C-alpha positions in Angstrom: -0.2 -61.7 9.7 3.3 -60.4 9.5 3.8 -60.2 6.1 0.7 -58.4 6.1 1.6 -55.5 8.0 4.8 -55.2 5.4 3.6 -55.5 1.9 -0.1 -55.5 0.6 -1.2 -55.6 -2.9 -3.0 -53.2 -4.6 -6.7 -53.1 -5.9 -6.3 -53.7 -9.4 -4.1 -56.6 -10.4 -4.0 -56.1 -14.4 -1.9 -58.0 -17.4 -0.9 -55.3 -20.1 -0.7 -56.0 -23.8 2.6 -54.7 -24.7 4.7 -55.0 -28.1 8.1 -56.6 -27.9 10.6 -54.2 -29.5 12.6 -55.0 -32.6 15.2 -57.0 -30.7 12.8 -59.1 -29.5 11.2 -60.5 -32.9 7.9 -58.2 -32.5 6.0 -60.8 -30.2 3.5 -59.4 -27.8 3.6 -60.5 -24.2 1.3 -59.3 -21.0 2.8 -57.4 -18.7 2.4 -57.7 -14.9 0.5 -54.4 -13.7 -1.1 -53.3 -10.3 -2.9 -50.0 -9.5 -4.0 -48.9 -5.9 -6.5 -46.9 -6.3 -7.0 -44.0 -3.7 -9.8 -41.2 -3.7 -9.6 -37.8 -5.9 -7.1 -35.7 -3.9 -5.4 -38.2 -1.8 -2.1 -37.3 -1.1 0.8 -40.4 -0.2 1.7 -39.9 3.4 3.5 -43.2 4.3 1.6 -43.8 7.3 -0.7 -46.8 7.9 -1.1 -49.3 5.3 0.5 -47.2 2.7 3.8 -48.2 3.6 3.1 -51.4 2.7 1.1 -50.4 -0.6 4.2 -48.7 -1.2 6.4 -51.5 -1.0 4.4 -53.6 -3.1 4.3 -51.3 -5.8 8.2 -50.9 -5.8 8.4 -54.6 -6.0 6.5 -55.2 -8.7 8.1 -52.3 -10.7 11.8 -53.8 -9.4 10.8 -56.9 -11.2 9.7 -55.0 -14.5 5.9 -54.9 -13.8 3.6 -51.6 -14.3 2.6 -50.1 -10.4 1.4 -47.0 -9.1 -1.1 -45.3 -7.1 -4.2 -43.9 -8.5 -6.5 -41.1 -8.0 -8.9 -41.7 -11.0 -6.6 -39.5 -13.2 -4.6 -43.1 -15.0 -5.0 -43.9 -18.5 -3.4 -47.2 -19.7 
């Protein structure tokens, strides 16, 4: 319960196929991704569970993944 108060995973968890650059021999990997979906018009306030969701997204970004909030206008 204490961890759940501090960090929350996103609604959508995905692996994004991504071609490695020339120096990585051109192999393809799956990059971890995390998208927290919100209703159209939503604006981040940092209140309630938003702070925990933002902490999760920051963690995923820090370790090299793709992470963001989306109100439906996201294209991968």
